[in-house]
N, C-alpha and C positions, 0 to 999 in steps of 0.2 A: 377691274383695275385696268386703265388705259396705259398707255407707253409713258406719258408725262408723269402719271403718279408712281410709276415703277421707278423712274429716273430719280424722283424726288425722295422716295423711301430708300432706295438702294435695294439690296439683295435681303429678301425675306428668308428667314431661318425657320426650320420646321419647329413646331411646338415640341417641348421637352414632355416625355410621359410624366404623368404624376404618380408619386409613389402611393401605394395604398397603405393606410394606416394599418399599423401591427396591431393585432389583438393579444391579450394576455394568454389566454388558452383557446388556440385555434382546434377546432374540432374536424377531424378529416370525415367526410362523408364516404360511405362504400361504393364502389362503383358498381352500379348493376350491370350484371352480364347476361345476356341472353339466353334463355334455356336451351334452345338448339340453334346450331349455326344456320345462318340464312341460307336457304336452297334457292338456286338459280331458277328461274321461271321455266317450266317446261317447254322446249321449243315445240313450236307450231310443227305438225306433221305437213310435208310437202307431198303432194300427190301428182301423179302424171296420168293422163288418160291415154291409152294406146290408140293410133291411128292405124288407118290400113298401109301396110308396107313396113311397119316398126318391127324391130327385133331388140332385145335387151341389148345387144352390143350397140345397136344404133342409138338407142335411148341414152345408154351411158357415154356414148362419143358427145351426142348433143348437151347433156347436162354437165358431165364431169370432165368433157375434153379428153378421154382416154375409154376407147372402146373395150379394153379388156377389165374393165372396173365392172362389167355386168353382172358379176358374182354378188356384188353389193346390192343390187336391185333384187335378184333372185333370192338371196337370203331373207331380205326384208318382205318377201311376198310369198313364202313357201306355202301359205295357206291358200293361195289362188292359183300359183304356177307349179303344176306337177313335172311338166317337161319344159325346161327352158327355151327350146327350140319351137313351142308352140304357145304364142300368146295371141289374144284376140282383140280384135278393135272394140272399143269401149271398156275395157277393163280399166280399173281405177288403181294404179299401183302406188304404193309408198315409196317414196325416194328419201333414201337415208342420206344425211349430210355428215 
């Protein structure tokens, strides 16, 4: 529609919604409920490969912005890290978020 067509017609009004015809005996359908609430997708595990010169606090500072959060990394990797002061280059650590 061009400007001149608009000026000829004037302001258009939105269409009125049409009423649905009433039925004599409405039947309500039961709403199906899921058998189990939807589970969020399991988050992908994030890993960090230890480099030479790394420590748990240095990794925590780099990844979390807080060196004192090294406990999180240690707790998530107790199967690999017996002594938190001793980690080795090449170790693949799970990084909890």
